[in-house]
CHARMM internal coordinates of N, CA and C (Angstrom, degrees):
IC EDIT
DIST 1 N 1 CA 1.3917
DIST 1 CA 1 C 1.5311
ANGL 1 N 1 CA 1 C 113.95
DIST 1 C 2 N 1.3016
ANGL 1 CA 1 C 2 N 117.99
DIHE 1 N 1 CA 1 C 2 N -45.30
DIST 2 N 2 CA 1.5001
ANGL 1 C 2 N 2 CA 119.92
DIHE 1 CA 1 C 2 N 2 CA 174.54
DIST 2 CA 2 C 1.4764
ANGL 2 N 2 CA 2 C 112.80
DIHE 1 C 2 N 2 CA 2 C -66.05
DIST 2 C 3 N 1.2326
ANGL 2 CA 2 C 3 N 119.81
DIHE 2 N 2 CA 2 C 3 N -29.05
DIST 3 N 3 CA 1.4779
ANGL 2 C 3 N 3 CA 119.52
DIHE 2 CA 2 C 3 N 3 CA 170.77
DIST 3 CA 3 C 1.4510
ANGL 3 N 3 CA 3 C 114.20
DIHE 2 C 3 N 3 CA 3 C -63.80
DIST 3 C 4 N 1.2545
ANGL 3 CA 3 C 4 N 121.93
DIHE 3 N 3 CA 3 C 4 N -38.01
DIST 4 N 4 CA 1.4446
ANGL 3 C 4 N 4 CA 125.24
DIHE 3 CA 3 C 4 N 4 CA 177.65
DIST 4 CA 4 C 1.4911
ANGL 4 N 4 CA 4 C 106.81
DIHE 3 C 4 N 4 CA 4 C -69.49
DIST 4 C 5 N 1.2967
ANGL 4 CA 4 C 5 N 120.94
DIHE 4 N 4 CA 4 C 5 N -40.28
DIST 5 N 5 CA 1.4661
ANGL 4 C 5 N 5 CA 121.32
DIHE 4 CA 4 C 5 N 5 CA 178.69
DIST 5 CA 5 C 1.6280
ANGL 5 N 5 CA 5 C 112.50
DIHE 4 C 5 N 5 CA 5 C -67.20
DIST 5 C 6 N 1.2772
ANGL 5 CA 5 C 6 N 116.99
DIHE 5 N 5 CA 5 C 6 N -27.80
DIST 6 N 6 CA 1.3413
ANGL 5 C 6 N 6 CA 122.04
DIHE 5 CA 5 C 6 N 6 CA 176.59
DIST 6 CA 6 C 1.4991
ANGL 6 N 6 CA 6 C 109.96
DIHE 5 C 6 N 6 CA 6 C -73.66
DIST 6 C 7 N 1.2307
ANGL 6 CA 6 C 7 N 115.91
DIHE 6 N 6 CA 6 C 7 N -38.19
DIST 7 N 7 CA 1.5193
ANGL 6 C 7 N 7 CA 121.63
DIHE 6 CA 6 C 7 N 7 CA 171.41
DIST 7 CA 7 C 1.5224
ANGL 7 N 7 CA 7 C 111.54
DIHE 6 C 7 N 7 CA 7 C -55.99
DIST 7 C 8 N 1.3155
ANGL 7 CA 7 C 8 N 112.31
DIHE 7 N 7 CA 7 C 8 N -48.14
DIST 8 N 8 CA 1.5361
ANGL 7 C 8 N 8 CA 116.04
DIHE 7 CA 7 C 8 N 8 CA -176.31
DIST 8 CA 8 C 1.4536
ANGL 8 N 8 CA 8 C 111.50
DIHE 7 C 8 N 8 CA 8 C -70.61
DIST 8 C 9 N 1.3138
ANGL 8 CA 8 C 9 N 117.12
DIHE 8 N 8 CA 8 C 9 N -34.73
DIST 9 N 9 CA 1.4512
ANGL 8 C 9 N 9 CA 118.58
DIHE 8 CA 8 C 9 N 9 CA 177.17
DIST 9 CA 9 C 1.5117
ANGL 9 N 9 CA 9 C 115.88
DIHE 8 C 9 N 9 CA 9 C -66.40
DIST 9 C 10 N 1.3572
ANGL 9 CA 9 C 10 N 114.93
DIHE 9 N 9 CA 9 C 10 N -35.71
DIST 10 N 10 CA 1.4429
ANGL 9 C 10 N 10 CA 119.94
DIHE 9 CA 9 C 10 N 10 CA -177.95
DIST 10 CA 10 C 1.5073
ANGL 10 N 10 CA 10 C 109.49
DIHE 9 C 10 N 10 CA 10 C -78.32
DIST 10 C 11 N 1.3141
ANGL 10 CA 10 C 11 N 119.91
DIHE 10 N 10 CA 10 C 11 N -30.13
DIST 11 N 11 CA 1.4387
ANGL 10 C 11 N 11 CA 124.85
DIHE 10 CA 10 C 11 N 11 CA -178.82
DIST 11 CA 11 C 1.6030
ANGL 11 N 11 CA 11 C 108.47
DIHE 10 C 11 N 11 CA 11 C -75.15
DIST 11 C 12 N 1.3420
ANGL 11 CA 11 C 12 N 117.62
DIHE 11 N 11 CA 11 C 12 N -33.13
DIST 12 N 12 CA 1.5073
ANGL 11 C 12 N 12 CA 116.65
DIHE 11 CA 11 C 12 N 12 CA -174.90
DIST 12 CA 12 C 1.5233
ANGL 12 N 12 CA 12 C 111.35
DIHE 11 C 12 N 12 CA 12 C -61.69
DIST 12 C 13 N 1.3403
ANGL 12 CA 12 C 13 N 122.52
DIHE 12 N 12 CA 12 C 13 N -44.30
DIST 13 N 13 CA 1.5057
ANGL 12 C 13 N 13 CA 112.51
DIHE 12 CA 12 C 13 N 13 CA -179.94
DIST 13 CA 13 C 1.4670
ANGL 13 N 13 CA 13 C 112.99
DIHE 12 C 13 N 13 CA 13 C -61.21
DIST 13 C 14 N 1.3337
ANGL 13 CA 13 C 14 N 124.86
DIHE 13 N 13 CA 13 C 14 N -34.84
DIST 14 N 14 CA 1.4712
ANGL 13 C 14 N 14 CA 128.23
DIHE 13 CA 13 C 14 N 14 CA 178.01
DIST 14 CA 14 C 1.4514
ANGL 14 N 14 CA 14 C 105.78
DIHE 13 C 14 N 14 CA 14 C -58.31
DIST 14 C 15 N 1.2997
ANGL 14 CA 14 C 15 N 123.91
DIHE 14 N 14 CA 14 C 15 N -52.97
DIST 15 N 15 CA 1.4440
ANGL 14 C 15 N 15 CA 127.83
DIHE 14 CA 14 C 15 N 15 CA -177.93
DIST 15 CA 15 C 1.4509
ANGL 15 N 15 CA 15 C 107.57
DIHE 14 C 15 N 15 CA 15 C -58.66
DIST 15 C 16 N 1.3227
ANGL 15 CA 15 C 16 N 122.70
DIHE 15 N 15 CA 15 C 16 N -45.78
DIST 16 N 16 CA 1.4952
ANGL 15 C 16 N 16 CA 126.04
DIHE 15 CA 15 C 16 N 16 CA -173.92
DIST 16 CA 16 C 1.6474
ANGL 16 N 16 CA 16 C 105.51
DIHE 15 C 16 N 16 CA 16 C -66.58
DIST 16 C 17 N 1.3120
ANGL 16 CA 16 C 17 N 114.54
DIHE 16 N 16 CA 16 C 17 N -38.57
DIST 17 N 17 CA 1.4551
ANGL 16 C 17 N 17 CA 117.19
DIHE 16 CA 16 C 17 N 17 CA -175.76
DIST 17 CA 17 C 1.5453
ANGL 17 N 17 CA 17 C 106.50
DIHE 16 C 17 N 17 CA 17 C -68.81
DIST 17 C 18 N 1.4324
ANGL 17 CA 17 C 18 N 115.62
DIHE 17 N 17 CA 17 C 18 N -45.29
DIST 18 N 18 CA 1.4092
ANGL 17 C 18 N 18 CA 116.91
DIHE 17 CA 17 C 18 N 18 CA -178.98
DIST 18 CA 18 C 1.6166
ANGL 18 N 18 CA 18 C 112.93
DIHE 17 C 18 N 18 CA 18 C -61.07
DIST 18 C 19 N 1.3433
ANGL 18 CA 18 C 19 N 114.13
DIHE 18 N 18 CA 18 C 19 N -39.06
DIST 19 N 19 CA 1.3545
ANGL 18 C 19 N 19 CA 120.01
DIHE 18 CA 18 C 19 N 19 CA 176.99
DIST 19 CA 19 C 1.5814
ANGL 19 N 19 CA 19 C 113.48
DIHE 18 C 19 N 19 CA 19 C -64.92
DIST 19 C 20 N 1.3219
ANGL 19 CA 19 C 20 N 113.40
DIHE 19 N 19 CA 19 C 20 N -40.93
DIST 20 N 20 CA 1.4499
ANGL 19 C 20 N 20 CA 118.01
DIHE 19 CA 19 C 20 N 20 CA 174.16
DIST 20 CA 20 C 1.6239
ANGL 20 N 20 CA 20 C 117.83
DIHE 19 C 20 N 20 CA 20 C -58.35
DIST 20 C 21 N 1.4524
ANGL 20 CA 20 C 21 N 107.02
DIHE 20 N 20 CA 20 C 21 N -41.76
DIST 21 N 21 CA 1.4199
ANGL 20 C 21 N 21 CA 113.88
DIHE 20 CA 20 C 21 N 21 CA 179.02
DIST 21 CA 21 C 1.5905
ANGL 21 N 21 CA 21 C 108.90
DIHE 20 C 21 N 21 CA 21 C -63.56
DIST 21 C 22 N 1.4131
ANGL 21 CA 21 C 22 N 115.46
DIHE 21 N 21 CA 21 C 22 N -41.17
DIST 22 N 22 CA 1.4682
ANGL 21 C 22 N 22 CA 117.77
DIHE 21 CA 21 C 22 N 22 CA 178.93
DIST 22 CA 22 C 1.4800
ANGL 22 N 22 CA 22 C 111.94
DIHE 21 C 22 N 22 CA 22 C -60.63
DIST 22 C 23 N 1.2541
ANGL 22 CA 22 C 23 N 116.84
DIHE 22 N 22 CA 22 C 23 N -40.79
DIST 23 N 23 CA 1.5059
ANGL 22 C 23 N 23 CA 120.84
DIHE 22 CA 22 C 23 N 23 CA -177.55
DIST 23 CA 23 C 1.5847
ANGL 23 N 23 CA 23 C 109.78
DIHE 22 C 23 N 23 CA 23 C -69.80
DIST 23 C 24 N 1.4006
ANGL 23 CA 23 C 24 N 111.96
DIHE 23 N 23 CA 23 C 24 N -42.71
DIST 24 N 24 CA 1.4650
ANGL 23 C 24 N 24 CA 114.40
DIHE 23 CA 23 C 24 N 24 CA 174.77
DIST 24 CA 24 C 1.5295
ANGL 24 N 24 CA 24 C 110.82
DIHE 23 C 24 N 24 CA 24 C -59.60
DIST 24 C 25 N 1.2399
ANGL 24 CA 24 C 25 N 119.68
DIHE 24 N 24 CA 24 C 25 N -44.77
DIST 25 N 25 CA 1.4603
ANGL 24 C 25 N 25 CA 123.38
DIHE 24 CA 24 C 25 N 25 CA -174.19
DIST 25 CA 25 C 1.6066
ANGL 25 N 25 CA 25 C 107.24
DIHE 24 C 25 N 25 CA 25 C -63.28
DIST 25 C 26 N 1.3355
ANGL 25 CA 25 C 26 N 118.91
DIHE 25 N 25 CA 25 C 26 N -45.63
DIST 26 N 26 CA 1.4074
ANGL 25 C 26 N 26 CA 123.80
DIHE 25 CA 25 C 26 N 26 CA 176.70
DIST 26 CA 26 C 1.3887
ANGL 26 N 26 CA 26 C 112.30
DIHE 25 C 26 N 26 CA 26 C -59.01
DIST 26 C 27 N 1.3798
ANGL 26 CA 26 C 27 N 117.21
DIHE 26 N 26 CA 26 C 27 N -48.26
DIST 27 N 27 CA 1.4571
ANGL 26 C 27 N 27 CA 122.95
DIHE 26 CA 26 C 27 N 27 CA -178.72
DIST 27 CA 27 C 1.5278
ANGL 27 N 27 CA 27 C 109.85
DIHE 26 C 27 N 27 CA 27 C -60.98
DIST 27 C 28 N 1.3081
ANGL 27 CA 27 C 28 N 119.79
DIHE 27 N 27 CA 27 C 28 N -44.70
DIST 28 N 28 CA 1.4500
ANGL 27 C 28 N 28 CA 124.67
DIHE 27 CA 27 C 28 N 28 CA -177.95
DIST 28 CA 28 C 1.5537
ANGL 28 N 28 CA 28 C 109.18
DIHE 27 C 28 N 28 CA 28 C -63.23
DIST 28 C 29 N 1.3523
ANGL 28 CA 28 C 29 N 116.64
DIHE 28 N 28 CA 28 C 29 N -44.56
DIST 29 N 29 CA 1.4202
ANGL 28 C 29 N 29 CA 118.08
DIHE 28 CA 28 C 29 N 29 CA 178.21
DIST 29 CA 29 C 1.4751
ANGL 29 N 29 CA 29 C 111.60
DIHE 28 C 29 N 29 CA 29 C -60.60
DIST 29 C 30 N 1.4180
ANGL 29 CA 29 C 30 N 116.79
DIHE 29 N 29 CA 29 C 30 N -48.26
DIST 30 N 30 CA 1.4797
ANGL 29 C 30 N 30 CA 116.83
DIHE 29 CA 29 C 30 N 30 CA -177.91
DIST 30 CA 30 C 1.4543
ANGL 30 N 30 CA 30 C 112.86
DIHE 29 C 30 N 30 CA 30 C -59.61
DIST 30 C 31 N 1.3577
ANGL 30 CA 30 C 31 N 115.35
DIHE 30 N 30 CA 30 C 31 N -38.07
DIST 31 N 31 CA 1.5406
ANGL 30 C 31 N 31 CA 119.19
DIHE 30 CA 30 C 31 N 31 CA -177.37
DIST 31 CA 31 C 1.4987
ANGL 31 N 31 CA 31 C 109.04
DIHE 30 C 31 N 31 CA 31 C -65.35
DIST 31 C 32 N 1.3436
ANGL 31 CA 31 C 32 N 118.47
DIHE 31 N 31 CA 31 C 32 N -40.85
DIST 32 N 32 CA 1.4684
ANGL 31 C 32 N 32 CA 125.13
DIHE 31 CA 31 C 32 N 32 CA -178.26
DIST 32 CA 32 C 1.5610
ANGL 32 N 32 CA 32 C 108.50
DIHE 31 C 32 N 32 CA 32 C -63.41
DIST 32 C 33 N 1.3222
ANGL 32 CA 32 C 33 N 110.44
DIHE 32 N 32 CA 32 C 33 N -47.09
DIST 33 N 33 CA 1.5201
ANGL 32 C 33 N 33 CA 111.93
DIHE 32 CA 32 C 33 N 33 CA 178.35
DIST 33 CA 33 C 1.3700
ANGL 33 N 33 CA 33 C 114.04
DIHE 32 C 33 N 33 CA 33 C -65.79
DIST 33 C 34 N 1.3225
ANGL 33 CA 33 C 34 N 122.13
DIHE 33 N 33 CA 33 C 34 N -35.90
DIST 34 N 34 CA 1.4586
ANGL 33 C 34 N 34 CA 124.01
DIHE 33 CA 33 C 34 N 34 CA -178.60
DIST 34 CA 34 C 1.5208
ANGL 34 N 34 CA 34 C 111.09
DIHE 33 C 34 N 34 CA 34 C -73.69
DIST 34 C 35 N 1.2610
ANGL 34 CA 34 C 35 N 115.27
DIHE 34 N 34 CA 34 C 35 N -19.84
DIST 35 N 35 CA 1.4382
ANGL 34 C 35 N 35 CA 119.05
DIHE 34 CA 34 C 35 N 35 CA 177.14
DIST 35 CA 35 C 1.5236
ANGL 35 N 35 CA 35 C 111.74
DIHE 34 C 35 N 35 CA 35 C -96.02
DIST 35 C 36 N 1.3268
ANGL 35 CA 35 C 36 N 122.49
DIHE 35 N 35 CA 35 C 36 N 16.67
DIST 36 N 36 CA 1.3539
ANGL 35 C 36 N 36 CA 127.96
DIHE 35 CA 35 C 36 N 36 CA 170.58
DIST 36 CA 36 C 1.5870
ANGL 36 N 36 CA 36 C 115.69
DIHE 35 C 36 N 36 CA 36 C 90.25
DIST 36 C 37 N 1.3027
ANGL 36 CA 36 C 37 N 116.63
DIHE 36 N 36 CA 36 C 37 N 8.72
DIST 37 N 37 CA 1.4072
ANGL 36 C 37 N 37 CA 114.21
DIHE 36 CA 36 C 37 N 37 CA -178.56
DIST 37 CA 37 C 1.6192
ANGL 37 N 37 CA 37 C 108.58
DIHE 36 C 37 N 37 CA 37 C -83.50
DIST 37 C 38 N 1.2746
ANGL 37 CA 37 C 38 N 108.44
DIHE 37 N 37 CA 37 C 38 N 138.69
DIST 38 N 38 CA 1.5780
ANGL 37 C 38 N 38 CA 116.87
DIHE 37 CA 37 C 38 N 38 CA 179.50
DIST 38 CA 38 C 1.5486
ANGL 38 N 38 CA 38 C 110.38
DIHE 37 C 38 N 38 CA 38 C -83.00
DIST 38 C 39 N 1.2865
ANGL 38 CA 38 C 39 N 114.61
DIHE 38 N 38 CA 38 C 39 N 158.96
DIST 39 N 39 CA 1.5082
ANGL 38 C 39 N 39 CA 120.42
DIHE 38 CA 38 C 39 N 39 CA -178.42
DIST 39 CA 39 C 1.5874
ANGL 39 N 39 CA 39 C 111.12
DIHE 38 C 39 N 39 CA 39 C -53.97
DIST 39 C 40 N 1.3291
ANGL 39 CA 39 C 40 N 112.72
DIHE 39 N 39 CA 39 C 40 N -37.76
DIST 40 N 40 CA 1.4642
ANGL 39 C 40 N 40 CA 118.07
DIHE 39 CA 39 C 40 N 40 CA 179.15
DIST 40 CA 40 C 1.5831
ANGL 40 N 40 CA 40 C 114.67
DIHE 39 C 40 N 40 CA 40 C -61.57
DIST 40 C 41 N 1.3879
ANGL 40 CA 40 C 41 N 110.31
DIHE 40 N 40 CA 40 C 41 N -39.41
DIST 41 N 41 CA 1.5351
ANGL 40 C 41 N 41 CA 118.02
DIHE 40 CA 40 C 41 N 41 CA 176.93
DIST 41 CA 41 C 1.5454
ANGL 41 N 41 CA 41 C 110.80
DIHE 40 C 41 N 41 CA 41 C -72.66
DIST 41 C 42 N 1.3046
ANGL 41 CA 41 C 42 N 115.44
DIHE 41 N 41 CA 41 C 42 N -29.70
DIST 42 N 42 CA 1.4450
ANGL 41 C 42 N 42 CA 118.03
DIHE 41 CA 41 C 42 N 42 CA 178.13
DIST 42 CA 42 C 1.5797
ANGL 42 N 42 CA 42 C 107.98
DIHE 41 C 42 N 42 CA 42 C -73.40
DIST 42 C 43 N 1.2837
ANGL 42 CA 42 C 43 N 117.85
DIHE 42 N 42 CA 42 C 43 N -37.63
DIST 43 N 43 CA 1.5181
ANGL 42 C 43 N 43 CA 115.81
DIHE 42 CA 42 C 43 N 43 CA 170.57
DIST 43 CA 43 C 1.4129
ANGL 43 N 43 CA 43 C 115.13
DIHE 42 C 43 N 43 CA 43 C -59.04
DIST 43 C 44 N 1.3770
ANGL 43 CA 43 C 44 N 118.24
DIHE 43 N 43 CA 43 C 44 N -40.66
DIST 44 N 44 CA 1.3580
ANGL 43 C 44 N 44 CA 125.10
DIHE 43 CA 43 C 44 N 44 CA 177.18
DIST 44 CA 44 C 1.5966
ANGL 44 N 44 CA 44 C 111.69
DIHE 43 C 44 N 44 CA 44 C -57.14
DIST 44 C 45 N 1.2805
ANGL 44 CA 44 C 45 N 118.00
DIHE 44 N 44 CA 44 C 45 N -42.80
DIST 45 N 45 CA 1.4572
ANGL 44 C 45 N 45 CA 125.78
DIHE 44 CA 44 C 45 N 45 CA 174.17
DIST 45 CA 45 C 1.5565
ANGL 45 N 45 CA 45 C 109.94
DIHE 44 C 45 N 45 CA 45 C -57.22
DIST 45 C 46 N 1.3871
ANGL 45 CA 45 C 46 N 110.87
DIHE 45 N 45 CA 45 C 46 N -56.83
DIST 46 N 46 CA 1.5117
ANGL 45 C 46 N 46 CA 118.95
DIHE 45 CA 45 C 46 N 46 CA 179.29
DIST 46 CA 46 C 1.5806
ANGL 46 N 46 CA 46 C 111.95
DIHE 45 C 46 N 46 CA 46 C -54.59
DIST 46 C 47 N 1.2811
ANGL 46 CA 46 C 47 N 114.29
DIHE 46 N 46 CA 46 C 47 N -38.47
DIST 47 N 47 CA 1.4993
ANGL 46 C 47 N 47 CA 115.95
DIHE 46 CA 46 C 47 N 47 CA 177.35
DIST 47 CA 47 C 1.4463
ANGL 47 N 47 CA 47 C 113.56
DIHE 46 C 47 N 47 CA 47 C -69.22
DIST 47 C 48 N 1.3291
ANGL 47 CA 47 C 48 N 117.50
DIHE 47 N 47 CA 47 C 48 N -37.36
DIST 48 N 48 CA 1.3939
ANGL 47 C 48 N 48 CA 120.88
DIHE 47 CA 47 C 48 N 48 CA 176.99
DIST 48 CA 48 C 1.5820
ANGL 48 N 48 CA 48 C 111.62
DIHE 47 C 48 N 48 CA 48 C -66.56
DIST 48 C 49 N 1.2956
ANGL 48 CA 48 C 49 N 115.43
DIHE 48 N 48 CA 48 C 49 N -40.46
DIST 49 N 49 CA 1.5082
ANGL 48 C 49 N 49 CA 120.72
DIHE 48 CA 48 C 49 N 49 CA 171.92
DIST 49 CA 49 C 1.5625
ANGL 49 N 49 CA 49 C 110.92
DIHE 48 C 49 N 49 CA 49 C -56.19
DIST 49 C 50 N 1.2784
ANGL 49 CA 49 C 50 N 115.01
DIHE 49 N 49 CA 49 C 50 N -49.91
DIST 50 N 50 CA 1.5600
ANGL 49 C 50 N 50 CA 119.90
DIHE 49 CA 49 C 50 N 50 CA 176.81
DIST 50 CA 50 C 1.4355
ANGL 50 N 50 CA 50 C 112.13
DIHE 49 C 50 N 50 CA 50 C -57.18
DIST 50 C 51 N 1.3505
ANGL 50 CA 50 C 51 N 119.31
DIHE 50 N 50 CA 50 C 51 N -43.67
DIST 51 N 51 CA 1.4102
ANGL 50 C 51 N 51 CA 123.74
DIHE 50 CA 50 C 51 N 51 CA 179.52
DIST 51 CA 51 C 1.5645
ANGL 51 N 51 CA 51 C 113.85
DIHE 50 C 51 N 51 CA 51 C -59.55
DIST 51 C 52 N 1.3906
ANGL 51 CA 51 C 52 N 108.77
DIHE 51 N 51 CA 51 C 52 N -43.18
DIST 52 N 52 CA 1.5131
ANGL 51 C 52 N 52 CA 114.14
DIHE 51 CA 51 C 52 N 52 CA 179.84
DIST 52 CA 52 C 1.5657
ANGL 52 N 52 CA 52 C 108.83
DIHE 51 C 52 N 52 CA 52 C -65.38
DIST 52 C 53 N 1.2462
ANGL 52 CA 52 C 53 N 114.22
DIHE 52 N 52 CA 52 C 53 N -46.22
DIST 53 N 53 CA 1.5749
ANGL 52 C 53 N 53 CA 116.91
DIHE 52 CA 52 C 53 N 53 CA -177.47
DIST 53 CA 53 C 1.5093
ANGL 53 N 53 CA 53 C 110.13
DIHE 52 C 53 N 53 CA 53 C -60.46
DIST 53 C 54 N 1.4188
ANGL 53 CA 53 C 54 N 115.64
DIHE 53 N 53 CA 53 C 54 N -39.61
DIST 54 N 54 CA 1.4480
ANGL 53 C 54 N 54 CA 122.35
DIHE 53 CA 53 C 54 N 54 CA -177.75
DIST 54 CA 54 C 1.5706
ANGL 54 N 54 CA 54 C 108.10
DIHE 53 C 54 N 54 CA 54 C -64.24
DIST 54 C 55 N 1.3138
ANGL 54 CA 54 C 55 N 117.65
DIHE 54 N 54 CA 54 C 55 N -42.08
DIST 55 N 55 CA 1.4725
ANGL 54 C 55 N 55 CA 122.24
DIHE 54 CA 54 C 55 N 55 CA 175.88
DIST 55 CA 55 C 1.5200
ANGL 55 N 55 CA 55 C 110.01
DIHE 54 C 55 N 55 CA 55 C -60.71
DIST 55 C 56 N 1.2912
ANGL 55 CA 55 C 56 N 113.97
DIHE 55 N 55 CA 55 C 56 N -47.70
DIST 56 N 56 CA 1.4345
ANGL 55 C 56 N 56 CA 115.81
DIHE 55 CA 55 C 56 N 56 CA 175.83
DIST 56 CA 56 C 1.5328
ANGL 56 N 56 CA 56 C 117.65
DIHE 55 C 56 N 56 CA 56 C -56.63
DIST 56 C 57 N 1.2653
ANGL 56 CA 56 C 57 N 113.03
DIHE 56 N 56 CA 56 C 57 N -40.53
DIST 57 N 57 CA 1.5016
ANGL 56 C 57 N 57 CA 117.80
DIHE 56 CA 56 C 57 N 57 CA 178.73
DIST 57 CA 57 C 1.4562
ANGL 57 N 57 CA 57 C 110.77
DIHE 56 C 57 N 57 CA 57 C -66.76
DIST 57 C 58 N 1.2920
ANGL 57 CA 57 C 58 N 118.44
DIHE 57 N 57 CA 57 C 58 N -40.36
DIST 58 N 58 CA 1.4081
ANGL 57 C 58 N 58 CA 125.49
DIHE 57 CA 57 C 58 N 58 CA 179.03
DIST 58 CA 58 C 1.5652
ANGL 58 N 58 CA 58 C 111.24
DIHE 57 C 58 N 58 CA 58 C -62.60
DIST 58 C 59 N 1.2533
ANGL 58 CA 58 C 59 N 115.71
DIHE 58 N 58 CA 58 C 59 N -42.30
DIST 59 N 59 CA 1.5042
ANGL 58 C 59 N 59 CA 119.69
DIHE 58 CA 58 C 59 N 59 CA 174.62
DIST 59 CA 59 C 1.4744
ANGL 59 N 59 CA 59 C 111.89
DIHE 58 C 59 N 59 CA 59 C -64.09
DIST 59 C 60 N 1.2977
ANGL 59 CA 59 C 60 N 115.53
DIHE 59 N 59 CA 59 C 60 N -41.21
DIST 60 N 60 CA 1.5519
ANGL 59 C 60 N 60 CA 115.54
DIHE 59 CA 59 C 60 N 60 CA -177.97
DIST 60 CA 60 C 1.5327
ANGL 60 N 60 CA 60 C 105.58
DIHE 59 C 60 N 60 CA 60 C -71.13
DIST 60 C 61 N 1.2583
ANGL 60 CA 60 C 61 N 124.42
DIHE 60 N 60 CA 60 C 61 N -34.36
DIST 61 N 61 CA 1.4915
ANGL 60 C 61 N 61 CA 126.08
DIHE 60 CA 60 C 61 N 61 CA 178.59
DIST 61 CA 61 C 1.5326
ANGL 61 N 61 CA 61 C 110.04
DIHE 60 C 61 N 61 CA 61 C -62.61
DIST 61 C 62 N 1.3115
ANGL 61 CA 61 C 62 N 117.52
DIHE 61 N 61 CA 61 C 62 N -34.42
DIST 62 N 62 CA 1.4137
ANGL 61 C 62 N 62 CA 121.80
DIHE 61 CA 61 C 62 N 62 CA -176.95
DIST 62 CA 62 C 1.4734
ANGL 62 N 62 CA 62 C 112.69
DIHE 61 C 62 N 62 CA 62 C -74.40
DIST 62 C 63 N 1.3407
ANGL 62 CA 62 C 63 N 115.40
DIHE 62 N 62 CA 62 C 63 N -24.75
DIST 63 N 63 CA 1.4325
ANGL 62 C 63 N 63 CA 121.41
DIHE 62 CA 62 C 63 N 63 CA 176.61
DIST 63 CA 63 C 1.4185
ANGL 63 N 63 CA 63 C 116.33
DIHE 62 C 63 N 63 CA 63 C -72.92
DIST 63 C 64 N 1.4158
ANGL 63 CA 63 C 64 N 119.17
DIHE 63 N 63 CA 63 C 64 N -23.99
DIST 64 N 64 CA 1.3325
ANGL 63 C 64 N 64 CA 125.88
DIHE 63 CA 63 C 64 N 64 CA -171.93
DIST 64 CA 64 C 1.5363
ANGL 64 N 64 CA 64 C 111.03
DIHE 63 C 64 N 64 CA 64 C -86.64
END
COOR INIT
IC SEED 1 N 1 CA 1 C
IC BUILD
């Protein structure tokens, strides 16, 4: 029984973080749209974020 509780407890932060990321994404999208950014410009922001994360991952891989 305690093992099942441990599984639930470790899964909860992951779910909370995923939910927080979804909320953050929606909030950022709404803010950008309300400030006059067009969908094409928002895609450019998303692409830049992906590029930055990709660079970060590559740097981490080189350290290993």
